[in-house]
C-alpha positions as a Python dict, from the first residue, in 0.01 Angstrom:
ca = {
    (1, 'M'): (0, 0, 0),
    (2, 'S'): (138, 345, -85),
    (3, 'T'): (205, 605, 174),
    (4, 'S'): (226, 976, 190),
    (5, 'A'): (571, 1140, 224),
    (6, 'T'): (488, 1289, 562),
    (7, 'A'): (670, 1204, 883),
    (8, 'V'): (589, 967, 1161),
    (9, 'P'): (730, 984, 1508),
    (10, 'A'): (1070, 824, 1532),
    (11, 'A'): (967, 582, 1807),
    (12, 'V'): (698, 438, 1573),
    (13, 'L'): (952, 386, 1295),
    (14, 'R'): (1186, 209, 1538),
    (15, 'A'): (913, -11, 1673),
    (16, 'F'): (771, -104, 1327),
    (17, 'P'): (1050, -144, 1071),
    (18, 'A'): (792, -251, 810),
    (19, 'L'): (622, 82, 838),
    (20, 'A'): (951, 266, 831),
    (21, 'R'): (1046, 111, 496),
    (22, 'Q'): (725, 254, 342),
    (23, 'L'): (772, 616, 450),
    (24, 'D'): (1014, 846, 283),
    (25, 'A'): (1041, 1121, 537),
    (26, 'S'): (1234, 1232, 848),
    (27, 'P'): (1068, 1226, 1183),
    (28, 'V'): (908, 1550, 1312),
    (29, 'P'): (703, 1627, 1623),
    (30, 'A'): (345, 1512, 1571),
    (31, 'K'): (26, 1430, 1752),
    (32, 'V'): (-186, 1144, 1630),
    (33, 'L'): (-549, 1250, 1622),
    (34, 'F'): (-719, 936, 1494),
    (35, 'V'): (-598, 572, 1464),
    (36, 'H'): (-778, 342, 1221),
    (37, 'D'): (-697, -13, 1100),
    (38, 'D'): (-498, 115, 805),
    (39, 'F'): (-436, 488, 850),
    (40, 'I'): (-364, 762, 1099),
    (41, 'V'): (-458, 1125, 1091),
    (42, 'R'): (-190, 1338, 1241),
    (43, 'A'): (-149, 1707, 1334),
    (44, 'G'): (203, 1811, 1232),
    (45, 'P'): (384, 2140, 1288),
    (46, 'T'): (186, 2318, 1016),
    (47, 'R'): (-97, 2099, 881),
    (48, 'Y'): (-302, 1786, 917),
    (49, 'S'): (-198, 1479, 723),
    (50, 'R'): (-341, 1139, 653),
    (51, 'E'): (-82, 858, 644),
    (52, 'V'): (-157, 513, 508),
    (53, 'F'): (27, 217, 626),
    (54, 'S'): (27, -158, 577),
    (55, 'D'): (188, -344, 864),
    (56, 'P'): (112, -710, 950),
    (57, 'T'): (194, -651, 1317),
    (58, 'A'): (-131, -667, 1511),
    (59, 'A'): (22, -455, 1785),
    (60, 'W'): (48, -152, 1563),
    (61, 'R'): (-299, -6, 1655),
    (62, 'T'): (-243, -71, 2025),
    (63, 'F'): (104, 88, 2010),
    (64, 'C'): (-35, 409, 1856),
    (65, 'A'): (-338, 419, 2087),
    (66, 'N'): (-113, 390, 2399),
    (67, 'N'): (176, 619, 2286),
    (68, 'F'): (55, 874, 2041),
    (69, 'R'): (-319, 898, 2039),
    (70, 'A'): (-438, 1223, 2182),
    (71, 'D'): (-717, 1257, 2438),
    (72, 'D'): (-931, 1407, 2157),
    (73, 'P'): (-928, 1173, 1865),
    (74, 'S'): (-1113, 1307, 1563),
    (75, 'P'): (-1245, 1126, 1252),
    (76, 'P'): (-1053, 1164, 926),
    (77, 'E'): (-1290, 1424, 772),
    (78, 'A'): (-1208, 1653, 1070),
    (79, 'A'): (-871, 1727, 907),
    (80, 'S'): (-1030, 1965, 653),
    (81, 'L'): (-1288, 2141, 870),
    (82, 'P'): (-1228, 2512, 927),
    (83, 'L'): (-1284, 2628, 1280),
    (84, 'H'): (-1515, 2899, 1411),
    (85, 'E'): (-1325, 3230, 1427),
    (86, 'W'): (-1357, 3250, 1805),
    (87, 'N'): (-1250, 2886, 1857),
    (88, 'T'): (-882, 2947, 1923),
    (89, 'E'): (-782, 2759, 2232),
    (90, 'F'): (-1030, 2474, 2266),
    (91, 'S'): (-923, 2162, 2445),
    (92, 'W'): (-1174, 1878, 2510),
    (93, 'R'): (-1199, 1792, 2877),
    (94, 'P'): (-1297, 1426, 2924),
    (95, 'I'): (-1569, 1362, 3176),
    (96, 'E'): (-1463, 1131, 3450),
    (97, 'G'): (-1617, 918, 3715),
    (98, 'P'): (-1739, 829, 3965),
    (99, 'S'): (-2077, 926, 3825),
    (100, 'R'): (-2412, 969, 3989),
    (101, 'L'): (-2617, 863, 3686),
    (102, 'L'): (-2407, 767, 3385),
    (103, 'D'): (-2246, 424, 3361),
    (104, 'D'): (-1902, 355, 3226),
    (105, 'A'): (-2022, 284, 2880),
    (106, 'Q'): (-2222, 606, 2853),
    (107, 'R'): (-1936, 808, 2995),
    (108, 'R'): (-1693, 653, 2754),
    (109, 'Q'): (-1930, 714, 2449),
    (110, 'Y'): (-1977, 1076, 2555),
    (111, 'N'): (-1595, 1125, 2559),
    (112, 'D'): (-1531, 929, 2235),
    (113, 'D'): (-1833, 1023, 2024),
    (114, 'G'): (-1959, 1350, 2176),
    (115, 'Y'): (-2293, 1207, 2282),
    (116, 'C'): (-2460, 930, 2475),
    (117, 'V'): (-2804, 786, 2497),
    (118, 'L'): (-3008, 746, 2816),
    (119, 'P'): (-3314, 524, 2726),
    (120, 'D'): (-3635, 515, 2924),
    (121, 'V'): (-3528, 764, 3194),
    (122, 'V'): (-3836, 983, 3173),
    (123, 'P'): (-4154, 798, 3293),
    (124, 'P'): (-4449, 784, 3062),
    (125, 'D'): (-4673, 988, 3288),
    (126, 'V'): (-4410, 1265, 3290),
    (127, 'V'): (-4386, 1256, 2917),
    (128, 'E'): (-4762, 1288, 2886),
    (129, 'T'): (-4767, 1585, 3121),
    (130, 'L'): (-4483, 1754, 2931),
    (131, 'I'): (-4662, 1705, 2598),
    (132, 'A'): (-4977, 1872, 2743),
    (133, 'E'): (-4774, 2165, 2877),
    (134, 'V'): (-4582, 2219, 2554),
    (135, 'D'): (-4864, 2161, 2315),
    (136, 'R'): (-5060, 2450, 2476),
    (137, 'L'): (-4768, 2689, 2435),
    (138, 'E'): (-4671, 2558, 2092),
    (139, 'R'): (-5020, 2626, 1954),
    (140, 'I'): (-4994, 2988, 2069),
    (141, 'G'): (-4657, 3031, 1904),
    (142, 'E'): (-4752, 2870, 1579),
    (143, 'Q'): (-5062, 3095, 1554),
    (144, 'R'): (-4833, 3391, 1591),
    (145, 'L'): (-4601, 3239, 1331),
    (146, 'R'): (-4878, 3203, 1078),
    (147, 'G'): (-4931, 3578, 1100),
    (148, 'M'): (-4577, 3653, 991),
    (149, 'Q'): (-4458, 3700, 625),
    (150, 'E'): (-4462, 3358, 458),
    (151, 'G'): (-4548, 3206, 790),
    (152, 'R'): (-4193, 3185, 905),
    (153, 'A'): (-3934, 3343, 1130),
    (154, 'F'): (-3584, 3233, 1029),
    (155, 'I'): (-3571, 2858, 1111),
    (156, 'A'): (-3934, 2828, 1229),
    (157, 'R'): (-4198, 2757, 959),
    (158, 'A'): (-4572, 2720, 1035),
    (159, 'D'): (-4701, 2369, 973),
    (160, 'E'): (-4345, 2240, 925),
    (161, 'I'): (-4111, 2298, 1214),
    (162, 'T'): (-4170, 2515, 1530),
    (163, 'F'): (-3946, 2622, 1812),
    (164, 'T'): (-4121, 2710, 2136),
    (165, 'T'): (-3861, 2883, 2349),
    (166, 'H'): (-3827, 2953, 2720),
    (167, 'I'): (-4097, 2706, 2825),
    (168, 'V'): (-3983, 2734, 3187),
    (169, 'R'): (-4112, 3085, 3209),
    (170, 'N'): (-4467, 2966, 3156),
    (171, 'S'): (-4467, 2605, 3278),
    (172, 'P'): (-4392, 2538, 3643),
    (173, 'F'): (-4403, 2158, 3574),
    (174, 'T'): (-4125, 2188, 3306),
    (175, 'R'): (-3916, 2397, 3546),
    (176, 'R'): (-3951, 2128, 3808),
    (177, 'F'): (-3864, 1872, 3549),
    (178, 'Y'): (-3530, 2034, 3471),
    (179, 'T'): (-3451, 2076, 3843),
    (180, 'S'): (-3539, 1715, 3928),
    (181, 'K'): (-3286, 1464, 4052),
    (182, 'L'): (-3257, 1321, 3709),
    (183, 'F'): (-3105, 1640, 3575),
    (184, 'C'): (-2920, 1730, 3885),
    (185, 'D'): (-2728, 1400, 3863),
    (186, 'L'): (-2685, 1429, 3484),
    (187, 'V'): (-2538, 1780, 3482),
    (188, 'F'): (-2315, 1696, 3775),
    (189, 'D'): (-2172, 1402, 3581),
    (190, 'I'): (-2107, 1587, 3257),
    (191, 'I'): (-2049, 1958, 3357),
    (192, 'G'): (-1954, 1965, 3732),
    (193, 'P'): (-2082, 2090, 4064),
    (194, 'D'): (-2214, 2440, 3965),
    (195, 'V'): (-2454, 2439, 3670),
    (196, 'R'): (-2726, 2659, 3534),
    (197, 'L'): (-2996, 2611, 3265),
    (198, 'Y'): (-2884, 2817, 2964),
    (199, 'W'): (-3159, 2755, 2704),
    (200, 'D'): (-3481, 2557, 2679),
    (201, 'Q'): (-3715, 2496, 2389),
    (202, 'A'): (-3946, 2241, 2220),
    (203, 'V'): (-3892, 2142, 1862),
    (204, 'Y'): (-4192, 2001, 1681),
    (205, 'K'): (-4163, 1853, 1324),
    (206, 'K'): (-4506, 1853, 1182),
    (207, 'P'): (-4648, 1575, 965),
    (208, 'F'): (-4503, 1543, 610),
    (209, 'S'): (-4241, 1806, 666),
    (210, 'P'): (-4012, 1758, 371),
    (211, 'L'): (-3695, 1944, 481),
    (212, 'P'): (-3426, 1857, 724),
    (213, 'F'): (-3297, 2074, 1006),
    (214, 'P'): (-2942, 2088, 873),
    (215, 'W'): (-2615, 1981, 1012),
    (216, 'H'): (-2487, 2214, 1287),
    (217, 'Q'): (-2336, 2235, 1632),
    (218, 'D'): (-2540, 2408, 1898),
    (219, 'N'): (-2245, 2636, 1962),
    (220, 'G'): (-2255, 2733, 1595),
    (221, 'Y'): (-2570, 2936, 1673),
    (222, 'T'): (-2470, 3147, 1961),
    (223, 'F'): (-2109, 3095, 2067),
    (224, 'V'): (-2092, 3004, 2427),
    (225, 'E'): (-1767, 3003, 2635),
    (226, 'P'): (-1682, 2742, 2763),
    (227, 'Q'): (-1783, 2566, 2444),
    (228, 'Q'): (-1814, 2223, 2614),
    (229, 'Y'): (-2165, 2266, 2752),
    (230, 'L'): (-2439, 2003, 2760),
    (231, 'T'): (-2741, 1976, 2531),
    (232, 'C'): (-3014, 1731, 2635),
    (233, 'W'): (-3260, 1623, 2360),
    (234, 'V'): (-3559, 1473, 2535),
    (235, 'A'): (-3772, 1255, 2310),
    (236, 'L'): (-4146, 1315, 2379),
    (237, 'S'): (-4240, 1077, 2089),
    (238, 'D'): (-4069, 784, 1931),
    (239, 'S'): (-3824, 894, 1651),
    (240, 'D'): (-3614, 745, 1376),
    (241, 'E'): (-3515, 833, 1021),
    (242, 'S'): (-3876, 826, 908),
    (243, 'N'): (-3993, 1120, 1123),
    (244, 'G'): (-3698, 1345, 1180),
    (245, 'G'): (-3494, 1151, 1427),
    (246, 'L'): (-3142, 1263, 1532),
    (247, 'Q'): (-2832, 1199, 1332),
    (248, 'M'): (-2489, 1256, 1481),
    (249, 'V'): (-2125, 1284, 1362),
    (250, 'P'): (-1914, 1124, 1627),
    (251, 'G'): (-1568, 1242, 1718),
    (252, 'V'): (-1568, 1599, 1573),
    (253, 'H'): (-1672, 1743, 1916),
    (254, 'T'): (-1305, 1739, 2022),
    (255, 'L'): (-1225, 2019, 1771),
    (256, 'G'): (-1450, 2261, 1943),
    (257, 'T'): (-1679, 2479, 1729),
    (258, 'I'): (-1627, 2463, 1356),
    (259, 'A'): (-1726, 2724, 1103),
    (260, 'H'): (-2091, 2767, 1019),
    (261, 'R'): (-2275, 2958, 745),
    (262, 'R'): (-2625, 3096, 757),
    (263, 'T'): (-2880, 2940, 523),
    (264, 'P'): (-3263, 2979, 496),
    (265, 'L'): (-3291, 2650, 693),
    (266, 'G'): (-3052, 2744, 968),
    (267, 'Y'): (-2683, 2755, 1033),
    (268, 'V'): (-2490, 2478, 856),
    (269, 'C'): (-2151, 2317, 912),
    (270, 'Y'): (-2182, 2032, 660),
    (271, 'D'): (-2330, 2062, 316),
    (272, 'E'): (-2356, 1680, 280),
    (273, 'T'): (-2395, 1413, 530),
    (274, 'P'): (-2053, 1276, 641),
    (275, 'A'): (-1981, 907, 594),
    (276, 'T'): (-1939, 866, 962),
    (277, 'A'): (-2286, 993, 1055),
    (278, 'Q'): (-2497, 775, 1284),
    (279, 'S'): (-2880, 772, 1286),
    (280, 'L'): (-3047, 721, 1620),
    (281, 'T'): (-3369, 546, 1697),
    (282, 'T'): (-3522, 677, 2026),
    (283, 'K'): (-3829, 590, 2221),
    (284, 'A'): (-4035, 851, 2402),
    (285, 'G'): (-3874, 908, 2739),
    (286, 'T'): (-3516, 876, 2617),
    (287, 'I'): (-3264, 1156, 2661),
    (288, 'V'): (-2975, 1201, 2412),
    (289, 'C'): (-2698, 1394, 2580),
    (290, 'M'): (-2452, 1573, 2354),
    (291, 'S'): (-2184, 1835, 2376),
    (292, 'G'): (-2242, 2184, 2240),
    (293, 'T'): (-1973, 2097, 1985),
    (294, 'T'): (-2126, 1769, 1857),
    (295, 'P'): (-2252, 1806, 1488),
    (296, 'H'): (-2606, 1682, 1444),
    (297, 'Q'): (-2911, 1717, 1227),
    (298, 'T'): (-3268, 1594, 1207),
    (299, 'G'): (-3422, 1474, 878),
    (300, 'P'): (-3758, 1524, 721),
    (301, 'N'): (-4080, 1392, 883),
    (302, 'S'): (-4248, 1170, 630),
    (303, 'T'): (-4509, 1042, 867),
    (304, 'G'): (-4853, 1167, 958),
    (305, 'D'): (-4765, 1235, 1320),
    (306, 'I'): (-4580, 1512, 1495),
    (307, 'R'): (-4229, 1436, 1616),
    (308, 'R'): (-4197, 1604, 1949),
    (309, 'A'): (-3879, 1680, 2137),
    (310, 'L'): (-3762, 1907, 2422),
    (311, 'V'): (-3423, 2061, 2412),
    (312, 'A'): (-3246, 2188, 2720),
    (313, 'Q'): (-2891, 2327, 2740),
    (314, 'F'): (-2687, 2349, 3051),
    (315, 'V'): (-2367, 2556, 3122),
    (316, 'P'): (-2126, 2580, 3409),
    (317, 'E'): (-2164, 2882, 3638),
    (318, 'G'): (-1988, 3181, 3494),
    (319, 'A'): (-2045, 3082, 3125),
    (320, 'V'): (-2086, 3371, 2875),
    (321, 'A'): (-2256, 3405, 2540),
    (322, 'I'): (-2046, 3588, 2281),
    (323, 'T'): (-2210, 3788, 2004),
    (324, 'R'): (-2117, 4050, 1743),
    (325, 'E'): (-2326, 4356, 1727),
    (326, 'A'): (-2424, 4538, 1396),
    (327, 'D'): (-2135, 4777, 1443),
    (328, 'G'): (-1889, 4488, 1475),
    (329, 'N'): (-1842, 4527, 1843),
    (330, 'I'): (-1802, 4184, 2024),
    (331, 'V'): (-2015, 4154, 2341),
    (332, 'R'): (-1988, 3897, 2615),
    (333, 'L'): (-2319, 3838, 2782),
    (334, 'P'): (-2374, 3656, 3118),
    (335, 'T'): (-2599, 3352, 3123),
    (336, 'N'): (-2766, 3415, 3453),
    (337, 'D'): (-3113, 3547, 3374),
    (338, 'P'): (-3297, 3468, 3704),
    (339, 'I'): (-3618, 3364, 3538),
    (340, 'R'): (-3502, 3137, 3257),
    (341, 'Q'): (-3129, 3068, 3340),
    (342, 'F'): (-3164, 2959, 3696),
    (343, 'P'): (-2919, 2736, 3889),
    (344, 'I'): (-2965, 2362, 3875),
    (345, 'I'): (-2696, 2260, 4118),
    (346, 'A'): (-2450, 2458, 4340),
    (347, 'A'): (-2152, 2291, 4504),
    (348, 'G'): (-2301, 1972, 4379),
    (349, 'A'): (-2634, 2006, 4556),
    (350, 'S'): (-2983, 2070, 4411),
    (351, 'V'): (-3105, 2437, 4435),
    (352, 'G'): (-3429, 2377, 4257),
}
C-alpha cells in the first residue's frame, strides 16, 4: 500500500520497521488524532496529514493508541474542517467518574463520540404531562408564526417546524422537570458541581415536513464560552429516520466549534452528510446527551404524526454568550437570567 511522504514519530519507525520502509520522510514532532486499522490522521507542525500504512503487526494499533493517540481523537474528515473564528484555544475535557447517573459505557461514549443515549429515563406519565404543557404553548406560538410573512421566522416555519422557546417561564411543571434529581445528577456527571440552565425549547416537526434541520453544532448558533456545554434532547415521541430523528457525527466534538454559514434552513457546518454519521432510533422518554460541539441534524418527517422533542442546554456557572453587534463590536453576555437561566446545582447540591 502506498504512503504519503509525511513524517511519523521516530519511536514508531523504530518499533515497526515494516512501516519505516514505506515512508520516505524524516521524523518531526506530531500528534496522532485518529488511529484506524489502516491509516492515521496526524497534526504536524503546520498542517493535518493522512498517512496510510500496511503493517502485519497486530500490535500497531495498540502501540499508537497507547503512545501517540491524543485525548481528543477526531475522525478523518475533521482534518479539513475550518474552525469558528472564536475557537482558538479549545481543548476537550474528558468527563470522569465516579458518576451519579451515567454508567461507564455512557461516559466512554460521551468522551469518544460526543454524545450518549439514556433510554427510558423519563416516565410515561411525565412525558404525557410535558406534551400537554408544551402543546398548549406551541399552539400559541404557531398561530403567531402564521401571521408573519410567509409564515416563517428564520428557522421556524408554520405547519413544518416550530421552536417554542423559554418554556420554563410559563410552565412550572417543566421547570420542576429540569430541576429534578434526574437532571441534577446528569449535569453533575457531565459539567460539574455548579450548573445553570442556559436555554430551553421544544422542537416540533409537523407531519409530512419535507426538509431537514441541517447539520450544525449548537455552539454554531450562539457562541458560548466554555464551548463544552451540555445539550439534552428529550424525546417526547418515538423517533427514527422516518420522522426526523437525530443523526450525529461522532468524534468531531473534540475540535470545538467549527465554522458555520447561515442558510434559509439554519446555520450549517456540513453541506452533505458525512460518511461517519450515525442515525439514532429513540423511544419517548429517552434523553440524548450531546456536547455543544457535537454536529447533528434531524431529517424530514415523512409520517402523519408530529415528532416532538424538548431541548435543554446547561452551562457551568460563569459561562458567557459571545455575540457580534451590527457595528462589529463583540459583546460577552452573562448566562444568569434569574427567570429562565436559573441554577440547577450549586456545590453539587440541588437548588431547585
